All heavy atoms as a GROMACS GRO file, in nm:
protein
  570
    1MET      N    1  -0.902   1.694   4.438
    1MET     CA    2  -0.804   1.716   4.331
    1MET      C    3  -0.863   1.796   4.216
    1MET      O    4  -0.790   1.854   4.140
    1MET     CB    5  -0.754   1.582   4.282
    1MET     CG    6  -0.664   1.511   4.377
    1MET     SD    7  -0.574   1.394   4.280
    1MET     CE    8  -0.560   1.261   4.388
    2ASN      N    9  -0.992   1.789   4.198
    2ASN     CA   10  -1.062   1.871   4.099
    2ASN      C   11  -1.007   1.856   3.958
    2ASN      O   12  -1.004   1.952   3.881
    2ASN     CB   13  -1.061   2.018   4.139
    2ASN     CG   14  -1.134   2.043   4.269
    2ASN    OD1   15  -1.225   1.968   4.304
    2ASN    ND2   16  -1.095   2.145   4.341
    3GLY      N   17  -0.958   1.738   3.921
    3GLY     CA   18  -0.913   1.715   3.784
    3GLY      C   19  -0.779   1.774   3.750
    3GLY      O   20  -0.741   1.775   3.634
    4THR      N   21  -0.704   1.826   3.845
    4THR     CA   22  -0.576   1.890   3.813
    4THR      C   23  -0.473   1.788   3.764
    4THR      O   24  -0.390   1.821   3.681
    4THR     CB   25  -0.520   1.966   3.934
    4THR    OG1   26  -0.511   1.877   4.045
    4THR    CG2   27  -0.608   2.083   3.970
    5ILE      N   28  -0.480   1.666   3.815
    5ILE     CA   29  -0.385   1.564   3.769
    5ILE      C   30  -0.412   1.531   3.623
    5ILE      O   31  -0.319   1.523   3.541
    5ILE     CB   32  -0.392   1.438   3.857
    5ILE    CG1   33  -0.334   1.468   3.994
    5ILE    CG2   34  -0.317   1.322   3.792
    5ILE    CD1   35  -0.345   1.354   4.092
    6ASN      N   36  -0.538   1.513   3.587
    6ASN     CA   37  -0.572   1.485   3.448
    6ASN      C   38  -0.531   1.600   3.356
    6ASN      O   39  -0.481   1.578   3.246
    6ASN     CB   40  -0.721   1.455   3.433
    6ASN     CG   41  -0.757   1.317   3.481
    6ASN    OD1   42  -0.672   1.228   3.490
    6ASN    ND2   43  -0.884   1.298   3.514
    7ASP      N   44  -0.553   1.722   3.402
    7ASP     CA   45  -0.513   1.839   3.323
    7ASP      C   46  -0.361   1.840   3.302
    7ASP      O   47  -0.313   1.865   3.191
    7ASP     CB   48  -0.556   1.969   3.390
    7ASP     CG   49  -0.707   1.986   3.392
    7ASP    OD1   50  -0.776   1.918   3.312
    7ASP    OD2   51  -0.756   2.067   3.474
    8PHE      N   52  -0.288   1.812   3.409
    8PHE     CA   53  -0.142   1.807   3.401
    8PHE      C   54  -0.096   1.698   3.305
    8PHE      O   55  -0.009   1.720   3.221
    8PHE     CB   56  -0.083   1.784   3.540
    8PHE     CG   57   0.065   1.762   3.540
    8PHE    CD1   58   0.152   1.868   3.526
    8PHE    CD2   59   0.118   1.634   3.551
    8PHE    CE1   60   0.290   1.849   3.525
    8PHE    CE2   61   0.255   1.613   3.551
    8PHE     CZ   62   0.341   1.720   3.537
    9LEU      N   63  -0.156   1.579   3.318
    9LEU     CA   64  -0.117   1.468   3.230
    9LEU      C   65  -0.151   1.495   3.084
    9LEU      O   66  -0.074   1.460   2.995
    9LEU     CB   67  -0.183   1.338   3.278
    9LEU     CG   68  -0.133   1.286   3.413
    9LEU    CD1   69  -0.215   1.164   3.455
    9LEU    CD2   70   0.015   1.253   3.407
   10GLU      N   71  -0.264   1.557   3.060
   10GLU     CA   72  -0.300   1.594   2.922
   10GLU      C   73  -0.201   1.694   2.865
   10GLU      O   74  -0.162   1.685   2.748
   10GLU     CB   75  -0.442   1.650   2.917
   10GLU     CG   76  -0.549   1.544   2.932
   10GLU     CD   77  -0.689   1.603   2.928
   10GLU    OE1   78  -0.707   1.715   2.873
   10GLU    OE2   79  -0.780   1.538   2.980
   11LEU      N   80  -0.160   1.790   2.946
   11LEU     CA   81  -0.061   1.889   2.902
   11LEU      C   82   0.071   1.822   2.870
   11LEU      O   83   0.132   1.849   2.766
   11LEU     CB   84  -0.042   1.996   3.010
   11LEU     CG   85   0.063   2.102   2.982
   11LEU    CD1   86   0.024   2.185   2.860
   11LEU    CD2   87   0.083   2.191   3.104
   12LYS      N   88   0.118   1.734   2.958
   12LYS     CA   89   0.243   1.662   2.935
   12LYS      C   90   0.233   1.574   2.811
   12LYS      O   91   0.327   1.567   2.730
   12LYS     CB   92   0.283   1.578   3.056
   12LYS     CG   93   0.334   1.659   3.171
   12LYS     CD   94   0.460   1.731   3.126
   12LYS     CE   95   0.511   1.829   3.226
   12LYS     NZ   96   0.622   1.907   3.176
   13ASP      N   97   0.121   1.508   2.792
   13ASP     CA   98   0.101   1.424   2.674
   13ASP      C   99   0.111   1.507   2.546
   13ASP      O  100   0.176   1.467   2.450
   13ASP     CB  101  -0.035   1.354   2.684
   13ASP     CG  102  -0.056   1.253   2.573
   13ASP    OD1  103   0.032   1.166   2.555
   13ASP    OD2  104  -0.161   1.261   2.504
   14LYS      N  105   0.049   1.624   2.548
   14LYS     CA  106   0.057   1.713   2.431
   14LYS      C  107   0.201   1.760   2.408
   14LYS      O  108   0.248   1.761   2.294
   14LYS     CB  109  -0.035   1.834   2.448
   14LYS     CG  110  -0.035   1.924   2.326
   14LYS     CD  111  -0.128   2.040   2.342
   14LYS     CE  112  -0.129   2.136   2.225
   14LYS     NZ  113  -0.024   2.133   2.130
   15GLU      N  114   0.271   1.796   2.515
   15GLU     CA  115   0.410   1.840   2.502
   15GLU      C  116   0.497   1.730   2.443
   15GLU      O  117   0.578   1.754   2.354
   15GLU     CB  118   0.466   1.880   2.639
   15GLU     CG  119   0.415   2.011   2.692
   15GLU     CD  120   0.467   2.040   2.831
   15GLU    OE1  121   0.564   1.977   2.876
   15GLU    OE2  122   0.409   2.130   2.896
   16PHE      N  123   0.481   1.607   2.493
   16PHE     CA  124   0.561   1.495   2.444
   16PHE      C  125   0.526   1.463   2.299
   16PHE      O  126   0.615   1.433   2.218
   16PHE     CB  127   0.544   1.372   2.532
   16PHE     CG  128   0.601   1.389   2.670
   16PHE    CD1  129   0.541   1.328   2.779
   16PHE    CD2  130   0.714   1.466   2.693
   16PHE    CE1  131   0.593   1.343   2.907
   16PHE    CE2  132   0.766   1.483   2.820
   16PHE     CZ  133   0.705   1.421   2.928
   17ASN      N  134   0.399   1.469   2.263
   17ASN     CA  135   0.360   1.444   2.124
   17ASN      C  136   0.415   1.552   2.031
   17ASN      O  137   0.460   1.521   1.920
   17ASN     CB  138   0.208   1.434   2.111
   17ASN     CG  139   0.155   1.301   2.157
   17ASN    OD1  140   0.222   1.198   2.144
   17ASN    ND2  141   0.035   1.300   2.210
   18ASP      N  142   0.410   1.677   2.075
   18ASP     CA  143   0.465   1.786   1.994
   18ASP      C  144   0.616   1.768   1.975
   18ASP      O  145   0.669   1.786   1.865
   18ASP     CB  146   0.437   1.922   2.057
   18ASP     CG  147   0.290   1.960   2.050
   18ASP    OD1  148   0.214   1.895   1.975
   18ASP    OD2  149   0.250   2.054   2.122
   19LEU      N  150   0.685   1.732   2.083
   19LEU     CA  151   0.829   1.707   2.075
   19LEU      C  152   0.858   1.590   1.981
   19LEU      O  153   0.946   1.599   1.896
   19LEU     CB  154   0.886   1.679   2.215
   19LEU     CG  155   1.034   1.641   2.222
   19LEU    CD1  156   1.121   1.753   2.166
   19LEU    CD2  157   1.073   1.608   2.366
   20ARG      N  158   0.782   1.482   1.995
   20ARG     CA  159   0.801   1.364   1.910
   20ARG      C  160   0.780   1.400   1.763
   20ARG      O  161   0.859   1.361   1.676
   20ARG     CB  162   0.705   1.254   1.952
   20ARG     CG  163   0.720   1.126   1.872
   20ARG     CD  164   0.624   1.020   1.926
   20ARG     NE  165   0.644   0.893   1.861
   20ARG     CZ  166   0.568   0.849   1.761
   20ARG    NH1  167   0.466   0.922   1.718
   20ARG    NH2  168   0.591   0.732   1.707
   21ASN      N  169   0.674   1.474   1.734
   21ASN     CA  170   0.647   1.513   1.595
   21ASN      C  171   0.757   1.601   1.539
   21ASN      O  172   0.795   1.588   1.422
   21ASN     CB  173   0.511   1.583   1.586
   21ASN     CG  174   0.396   1.488   1.609
   21ASN    OD1  175   0.409   1.367   1.589
   21ASN    ND2  176   0.284   1.541   1.652
   22SER      N  177   0.809   1.690   1.622
   22SER     CA  178   0.920   1.775   1.580
   22SER      C  179   1.044   1.692   1.548
   22SER      O  180   1.112   1.714   1.447
   22SER     CB  181   0.949   1.877   1.690
   22SER     OG  182   1.070   1.941   1.669
   23ILE      N  183   1.074   1.597   1.634
   23ILE     CA  184   1.190   1.510   1.612
   23ILE      C  185   1.171   1.426   1.486
   23ILE      O  186   1.265   1.408   1.407
   23ILE     CB  187   1.214   1.421   1.736
   23ILE    CG1  188   1.257   1.507   1.854
   23ILE    CG2  189   1.317   1.313   1.707
   23ILE    CD1  190   1.256   1.436   1.988
   24ILE      N  191   1.050   1.375   1.465
   24ILE     CA  192   1.022   1.296   1.345
   24ILE      C  193   1.048   1.378   1.219
   24ILE      O  194   1.110   1.330   1.124
   24ILE     CB  195   0.878   1.242   1.348
   24ILE    CG1  196   0.867   1.130   1.452
   24ILE    CG2  197   0.834   1.192   1.211
   24ILE    CD1  198   0.725   1.085   1.482
   25MET      N  199   1.004   1.503   1.219
   25MET     CA  200   1.026   1.588   1.101
   25MET      C  201   1.176   1.611   1.078
   25MET      O  202   1.223   1.606   0.964
   25MET     CB  203   0.953   1.722   1.118
   25MET     CG  204   0.802   1.708   1.120
   25MET     SD  205   0.734   1.620   0.978
   25MET     CE  206   0.779   1.729   0.846
   26GLU      N  207   1.251   1.634   1.186
   26GLU     CA  208   1.396   1.654   1.173
   26GLU      C  209   1.463   1.528   1.118
   26GLU      O  210   1.551   1.536   1.031
   26GLU     CB  211   1.457   1.690   1.308
   26GLU     CG  212   1.424   1.828   1.356
   26GLU     CD  213   1.482   1.859   1.492
   26GLU    OE1  214   1.585   1.798   1.529
   26GLU    OE2  215   1.424   1.943   1.562
   27LEU      N  216   1.423   1.413   1.170
   27LEU     CA  217   1.483   1.288   1.124
   27LEU      C  218   1.449   1.259   0.978
   27LEU      O  219   1.534   1.211   0.903
   27LEU     CB  220   1.437   1.171   1.213
   27LEU     CG  221   1.493   1.170   1.355
   27LEU    CD1  222   1.420   1.067   1.439
   27LEU    CD2  223   1.642   1.143   1.353
   28LYS      N  224   1.326   1.290   0.938
   28LYS     CA  225   1.287   1.267   0.799
   28LYS      C  226   1.363   1.360   0.704
   28LYS      O  227   1.388   1.324   0.590
   28LYS     CB  228   1.136   1.282   0.782
   28LYS     CG  229   1.061   1.162   0.836
   28LYS     CD  230   0.913   1.171   0.806
   28LYS     CE  231   0.843   1.044   0.848
   28LYS     NZ  232   0.701   1.043   0.813
   29ASN      N  233   1.400   1.477   0.753
   29ASN     CA  234   1.482   1.567   0.672
   29ASN      C  235   1.626   1.517   0.665
   29ASN      O  236   1.693   1.532   0.563
   29ASN     CB  237   1.479   1.709   0.727
   29ASN     CG  238   1.348   1.778   0.698
   29ASN    OD1  239   1.282   1.749   0.600
   29ASN    ND2  240   1.309   1.868   0.785
   30LYS      N  241   1.674   1.461   0.774
   30LYS     CA  242   1.812   1.412   0.779
   30LYS      C  243   1.828   1.280   0.704
   30LYS      O  244   1.925   1.260   0.632
   30LYS     CB  245   1.855   1.395   0.925
   30LYS     CG  246   1.998   1.352   0.942
   30LYS     CD  247   2.038   1.348   1.088
   30LYS     CE  248   2.184   1.307   1.101
   30LYS     NZ  249   2.227   1.305   1.241
   31TYR      N  250   1.733   1.189   0.723
   31TYR     CA  251   1.737   1.057   0.660
   31TYR      C  252   1.623   1.049   0.559
   31TYR      O  253   1.508   1.027   0.597
   31TYR     CB  254   1.722   0.945   0.764
   31TYR     CG  255   1.827   0.949   0.870
   31TYR    CD1  256   1.800   0.999   0.997
   31TYR    CD2  257   1.955   0.902   0.845
   31TYR    CE1  258   1.897   1.003   1.096
   31TYR    CE2  259   2.052   0.905   0.943
   31TYR     CZ  260   2.023   0.956   1.068
   31TYR     OH  261   2.120   0.960   1.165
   32LYS      N  262   1.656   1.068   0.434
   32LYS     CA  263   1.555   1.072   0.329
   32LYS      C  264   1.488   0.936   0.311
   32LYS      O  265   1.551   0.831   0.324
   32LYS     CB  266   1.615   1.118   0.197
   32LYS     CG  267   1.671   1.259   0.202
   32LYS     CD  268   1.562   1.359   0.234
   32LYS     CE  269   1.618   1.500   0.240
   32LYS     NZ  270   1.522   1.595   0.286
   33LYS      N  271   1.360   0.941   0.279
   33LYS     CA  272   1.281   0.822   0.254
   33LYS      C  273   1.337   0.747   0.133
   33LYS      O  274   1.371   0.810   0.032
   33LYS     CB  275   1.136   0.864   0.228
   33LYS     CG  276   1.040   0.753   0.204
   33LYS     CD  277   0.901   0.812   0.186
   33LYS     CE  278   0.802   0.708   0.144
   33LYS     NZ  279   0.668   0.768   0.125
   34PRO      N  280   1.349   0.615   0.142
   34PRO     CA  281   1.402   0.540   0.028
   34PRO      C  282   1.310   0.553  -0.095
   34PRO      O  283   1.188   0.556  -0.081
   34PRO     CB  284   1.406   0.395   0.076
   34PRO     CG  285   1.348   0.392   0.212
   34PRO     CD  286   1.315   0.530   0.254
   35ASN      N  287   1.371   0.561  -0.207
   35ASN     CA  288   1.297   0.573  -0.333
   35ASN      C  289   1.262   0.433  -0.383
   35ASN      O  290   1.327   0.379  -0.472
   35ASN     CB  291   1.380   0.650  -0.436
   35ASN     CG  292   1.301   0.681  -0.560
   35ASN    OD1  293   1.178   0.675  -0.559
   35ASN    ND2  294   1.371   0.715  -0.666
   36THR      N  295   1.160   0.376  -0.322
   36THR     CA  296   1.122   0.239  -0.354
   36THR      C  297   0.974   0.219  -0.325
   36THR      O  298   0.913   0.296  -0.252
   36THR     CB  299   1.204   0.138  -0.271
   36THR    OG1  300   1.167   0.005  -0.308
   36THR    CG2  301   1.182   0.156  -0.123
   37ASP      N  302   0.919   0.115  -0.385
   37ASP     CA  303   0.781   0.076  -0.356
   37ASP      C  304   0.777  -0.045  -0.263
   37ASP      O  305   0.669  -0.094  -0.231
   37ASP     CB  306   0.707   0.042  -0.486
   37ASP     CG  307   0.682   0.165  -0.572
   37ASP    OD1  308   0.668   0.275  -0.515
   37ASP    OD2  309   0.676   0.150  -0.695
   38SER      N  310   0.894  -0.089  -0.220
   38SER     CA  311   0.903  -0.207  -0.134
   38SER      C  312   0.842  -0.177   0.004
   38SER      O  313   0.890  -0.090   0.077
   38SER     CB  314   1.048  -0.250  -0.117
   38SER     OG  315   1.060  -0.346  -0.015
   39PHE      N  316   0.738  -0.252   0.037
   39PHE     CA  317   0.673  -0.234   0.166
   39PHE      C  318   0.771  -0.258   0.280
   39PHE      O  319   0.771  -0.183   0.379
   39PHE     CB  320   0.554  -0.331   0.179
   39PHE     CG  321   0.489  -0.326   0.313
   39PHE    CD1  322   0.399  -0.226   0.344
   39PHE    CD2  323   0.519  -0.421   0.410
   39PHE    CE1  324   0.340  -0.219   0.469
   39PHE    CE2  325   0.459  -0.416   0.535
   39PHE     CZ  326   0.370  -0.315   0.564
   40ILE      N  327   0.854  -0.358   0.269
   40ILE     CA  328   0.950  -0.392   0.374
   40ILE      C  329   1.049  -0.278   0.397
   40ILE      O  330   1.074  -0.239   0.511
   40ILE     CB  331   1.026  -0.522   0.340
   40ILE    CG1  332   0.930  -0.640   0.327
   40ILE    CG2  333   1.134  -0.551   0.443
   40ILE    CD1  334   0.858  -0.679   0.454
   41GLU      N  335   1.105  -0.225   0.291
   41GLU     CA  336   1.202  -0.115   0.305
   41GLU      C  337   1.138   0.010   0.365
   41GLU      O  338   1.198   0.077   0.449
   41GLU     CB  339   1.267  -0.083   0.171
   41GLU     CG  340   1.366  -0.188   0.124
   41GLU     CD  341   1.435  -0.148  -0.004
   41GLU    OE1  342   1.476  -0.031  -0.016
   41GLU    OE2  343   1.448  -0.234  -0.092
   42LEU      N  344   1.017   0.040   0.324
   42LEU     CA  345   0.947   0.157   0.377
   42LEU      C  346   0.910   0.135   0.524
   42LEU      O  347   0.921   0.227   0.605
   42LEU     CB  348   0.823   0.188   0.294
   42LEU     CG  349   0.851   0.235   0.152
   42LEU    CD1  350   0.721   0.246   0.072
   42LEU    CD2  351   0.926   0.367   0.151
   43ALA      N  352   0.870   0.013   0.560
   43ALA     CA  353   0.838  -0.018   0.698
   43ALA      C  354   0.964  -0.008   0.785
   43ALA      O  355   0.959   0.046   0.896
   43ALA     CB  356   0.777  -0.157   0.709
   44GLN      N  357   1.075  -0.056   0.735
   44GLN     CA  358   1.201  -0.046   0.810
   44GLN      C  359   1.241   0.100   0.830
   44GLN      O  360   1.286   0.138   0.939
   44GLN     CB  361   1.313  -0.122   0.737
   44GLN     CG  362   1.297  -0.271   0.744
   44GLN     CD  363   1.399  -0.345   0.657
   44GLN    OE1  364   1.449  -0.291   0.558
   44GLN    NE2  365   1.427  -0.469   0.693
   45TYR      N  366   1.226   0.179   0.728
   45TYR     CA  367   1.257   0.323   0.737
   45TYR      C  368   1.169   0.389   0.843
   45TYR      O  369   1.219   0.462   0.930
   45TYR     CB  370   1.236   0.389   0.600
   45TYR     CG  371   1.240   0.540   0.604
   45TYR    CD1  372   1.361   0.608   0.613
   45TYR    CD2  373   1.123   0.614   0.598
   45TYR    CE1  374   1.365   0.747   0.616
   45TYR    CE2  375   1.126   0.753   0.602
   45TYR     CZ  376   1.246   0.819   0.610
   45TYR     OH  377   1.249   0.956   0.614
   46ASN      N  378   1.038   0.365   0.836
   46ASN     CA  379   0.947   0.426   0.933
   46ASN      C  380   0.975   0.377   1.074
   46ASN      O  381   0.973   0.457   1.169
   46ASN     CB  382   0.802   0.398   0.894
   46ASN     CG  383   0.757   0.484   0.779
   46ASN    OD1  384   0.794   0.600   0.769
   46ASN    ND2  385   0.677   0.427   0.690
   47ASN      N  386   1.002   0.249   1.092
   47ASN     CA  387   1.036   0.197   1.224
   47ASN      C  388   1.162   0.263   1.278
   47ASN      O  389   1.169   0.299   1.396
   47ASN     CB  390   1.054   0.046   1.222
   47ASN     CG  391   0.922  -0.027   1.212
   47ASN    OD1  392   0.818   0.026   1.248
   47ASN    ND2  393   0.927  -0.150   1.163
   48PHE      N  394   1.261   0.281   1.193
   48PHE     CA  395   1.386   0.348   1.231
   48PHE      C  396   1.358   0.489   1.281
   48PHE      O  397   1.401   0.529   1.389
   48PHE     CB  398   1.480   0.348   1.110
   48PHE     CG  399   1.601   0.435   1.126
   48PHE    CD1  400   1.706   0.396   1.207
   48PHE    CD2  401   1.611   0.556   1.059
   48PHE    CE1  402   1.819   0.475   1.222
   48PHE    CE2  403   1.723   0.636   1.072
   48PHE     CZ  404   1.827   0.596   1.154
   49ILE      N  405   1.281   0.565   1.204
   49ILE     CA  406   1.250   0.704   1.239
   49ILE      C  407   1.172   0.711   1.370
   49ILE      O  408   1.207   0.786   1.461
   49ILE     CB  409   1.170   0.772   1.125
   49ILE    CG1  410   1.255   0.782   0.996
   49ILE    CG2  411   1.117   0.909   1.169
   49ILE    CD1  412   1.371   0.875   1.002
   50TYR      N  413   1.066   0.633   1.380
   50TYR     CA  414   0.979   0.641   1.498
   50TYR      C  415   1.046   0.587   1.623
   50TYR      O  416   1.024   0.640   1.732
   50TYR     CB  417   0.845   0.570   1.472
   50TYR     CG  418   0.763   0.641   1.367
   50TYR    CD1  419   0.726   0.579   1.248
   50TYR    CD2  420   0.723   0.774   1.385
   50TYR    CE1  421   0.653   0.646   1.151
   50TYR    CE2  422   0.649   0.841   1.288
   50TYR     CZ  423   0.614   0.776   1.172
   50TYR     OH  424   0.542   0.843   1.077
   51ASN      N  425   1.129   0.486   1.610
   51ASN     CA  426   1.201   0.435   1.727
   51ASN      C  427   1.300   0.537   1.781
   51ASN      O  428   1.310   0.555   1.903
   51ASN     CB  429   1.273   0.304   1.694
   51ASN     CG  430   1.178   0.187   1.681
   51ASN    OD1  431   1.068   0.189   1.734
   51ASN    ND2  432   1.221   0.084   1.611
   52ILE      N  433   1.373   0.603   1.692
   52ILE     CA  434   1.466   0.706   1.738
   52ILE      C  435   1.390   0.821   1.804
   52ILE      O  436   1.430   0.871   1.909
   52ILE     CB  437   1.554   0.758   1.622
   52ILE    CG1  438   1.650   0.650   1.577
   52ILE    CG2  439   1.631   0.882   1.665
   52ILE    CD1  440   1.734   0.689   1.458
   53ALA      N  441   1.279   0.862   1.745
   53ALA     CA  442   1.200   0.971   1.802
   53ALA      C  443   1.148   0.932   1.940
   53ALA      O  444   1.156   1.012   2.035
   53ALA     CB  445   1.084   1.007   1.709
   54ASP      N  446   1.096   0.811   1.954
   54ASP     CA  447   1.044   0.767   2.084
   54ASP      C  448   1.154   0.762   2.189
   54ASP      O  449   1.136   0.809   2.302
   54ASP     CB  450   0.978   0.629   2.072
   54ASP     CG  451   0.848   0.632   1.994
   54ASP    OD1  452   0.789   0.741   1.979
   54ASP    OD2  453   0.805   0.524   1.948
   55GLU      N  454   1.269   0.707   2.153
   55GLU     CA  455   1.380   0.700   2.248
   55GLU      C  456   1.428   0.839   2.288
   55GLU      O  457   1.459   0.863   2.405
   55GLU     CB  458   1.496   0.620   2.188
   55GLU     CG  459   1.469   0.472   2.180
   55GLU     CD  460   1.585   0.395   2.120
   55GLU    OE1  461   1.699   0.445   2.123
   55GLU    OE2  462   1.561   0.284   2.069
   56THR      N  463   1.432   0.930   2.193
   56THR     CA  464   1.478   1.066   2.222
   56THR      C  465   1.382   1.135   2.318
   56THR      O  466   1.426   1.203   2.412
   56THR     CB  467   1.492   1.147   2.093
   56THR    OG1  468   1.581   1.078   2.004
   56THR    CG2  469   1.545   1.286   2.120
   57VAL      N  470   1.252   1.118   2.297
   57VAL     CA  471   1.154   1.179   2.388
   57VAL      C  472   1.169   1.120   2.528
   57VAL      O  473   1.168   1.194   2.627
   57VAL     CB  474   1.010   1.159   2.335
   57VAL    CG1  475   0.908   1.198   2.441
   57VAL    CG2  476   0.989   1.240   2.209
   58ILE      N  477   1.188   0.990   2.537
   58ILE     CA  478   1.204   0.927   2.668
   58ILE      C  479   1.328   0.979   2.738
   58ILE      O  480   1.323   1.018   2.855
   58ILE     CB  481   1.208   0.773   2.655
   58ILE    CG1  482   1.071   0.721   2.613
   58ILE    CG2  483   1.254   0.708   2.784
   58ILE    CD1  484   1.070   0.576   2.570
   59TRP      N  485   1.441   0.981   2.669
   59TRP     CA  486   1.566   1.027   2.730
   59TRP      C  487   1.561   1.176   2.763
   59TRP      O  488   1.621   1.220   2.861
   59TRP     CB  489   1.685   0.998   2.640
   59TRP     CG  490   1.727   0.856   2.646
   59TRP    CD1  491   1.699   0.758   2.555
   59TRP    CD2  492   1.801   0.792   2.749
   59TRP    NE1  493   1.752   0.638   2.595
   59TRP    CE2  494   1.816   0.656   2.715
   59TRP    CE3  495   1.857   0.836   2.868
   59TRP    CZ2  496   1.883   0.565   2.795
   59TRP    CZ3  497   1.926   0.744   2.949
   59TRP    CH2  498   1.937   0.611   2.911
   60THR      N  499   1.488   1.253   2.684
   60THR     CA  500   1.476   1.396   2.709
   60THR      C  501   1.385   1.424   2.829
   60THR      O  502   1.413   1.512   2.909
   60THR     CB  503   1.420   1.468   2.585
   60THR    OG1  504   1.506   1.443   2.475
   60THR    CG2  505   1.407   1.617   2.606
   61SER      N  506   1.279   1.347   2.841
   61SER     CA  507   1.180   1.375   2.944
   61SER      C  508   1.216   1.320   3.081
   61SER      O  509   1.176   1.375   3.182
   61SER     CB  510   1.044   1.321   2.902
   61SER     OG  511   1.050   1.182   2.884
   62CYS      N  512   1.293   1.212   3.086
   62CYS     CA  513   1.325   1.156   3.218
   62CYS      C  514   1.464   1.091   3.220
   62CYS      O  515   1.476   0.973   3.247
   62CYS     CB  516   1.219   1.055   3.261
   62CYS     SG  517   1.178   0.933   3.137
   63PRO      N  518   1.568   1.170   3.195
   63PRO     CA  519   1.703   1.112   3.190
   63PRO      C  520   1.754   1.061   3.324
   63PRO      O  521   1.830   0.967   3.329
   63PRO     CB  522   1.790   1.227   3.140
   63PRO     CG  523   1.715   1.349   3.180
   63PRO     CD  524   1.569   1.311   3.172
   64LYS      N  525   1.712   1.121   3.434
   64LYS     CA  526   1.761   1.079   3.566
   64LYS      C  527   1.697   0.950   3.613
   64LYS      O  528   1.755   0.879   3.694
   64LYS     CB  529   1.738   1.189   3.668
   64LYS     CG  530   1.823   1.312   3.642
   64LYS     CD  531   1.797   1.417   3.746
   64LYS     CE  532   1.880   1.540   3.715
   64LYS     NZ  533   1.854   1.649   3.807
   65SER      N  534   1.578   0.921   3.566
   65SER     CA  535   1.510   0.801   3.613
   65SER      C  536   1.550   0.677   3.536
   65SER      O  537   1.517   0.567   3.576
   65SER     CB  538   1.358   0.820   3.606
   65SER     OG  539   1.318   0.836   3.471
   66ILE      N  540   1.622   0.693   3.426
   66ILE     CA  541   1.667   0.580   3.347
   66ILE      C  542   1.813   0.555   3.378
   66ILE      O  543   1.898   0.640   3.356
   66ILE     CB  544   1.649   0.606   3.195
   66ILE    CG1  545   1.502   0.632   3.164
   66ILE    CG2  546   1.702   0.490   3.114
   66ILE    CD1  547   1.476   0.675   3.023
   67LYS      N  548   1.842   0.439   3.428
   67LYS     CA  549   1.978   0.404   3.463
   67LYS      C  550   2.036   0.309   3.360
   67LYS      O  551   1.969   0.218   3.313
   67LYS     CB  552   1.983   0.338   3.601
   67LYS     CG  553   1.939   0.430   3.712
   67LYS     CD  554   1.945   0.362   3.844
   67LYS     CE  555   1.898   0.456   3.952
   67LYS     NZ  556   1.899   0.394   4.084
   68THR      N  557   2.159   0.331   3.324
   68THR     CA  558   2.227   0.240   3.233
   68THR      C  559   2.319   0.151   3.314
   68THR      O  560   2.375   0.190   3.415
   68THR     CB  561   2.308   0.317   3.128
   68THR    OG1  562   2.402   0.400   3.195
   68THR    CG2  563   2.218   0.399   3.040
   69THR      N  564   2.332   0.028   3.267
   69THR     CA  565   2.419  -0.066   3.340
   69THR      C  566   2.535  -0.105   3.254
   69THR      O  567   2.537  -0.093   3.137
   69THR     CB  568   2.342  -0.192   3.381
   69THR    OG1  569   2.282  -0.250   3.266
   69THR    CG2  570   2.239  -0.158   3.485
   0.00000   0.00000   0.00000
């Protein structure tokens, strides 16, 4: 195999991370960060942004393999 699988996986990992970072930037522009010092509110905001980005990458990268019931 000569490392081709690892090379492929590294490439895919970089592509998915780049896509995720792009989506995060778009979401942060769309949903502005709350103007607060509250750790809880900021954590909720970040969780919201990152969860949507993660789900979008998953649905974008493998929509046929995910079945809805």
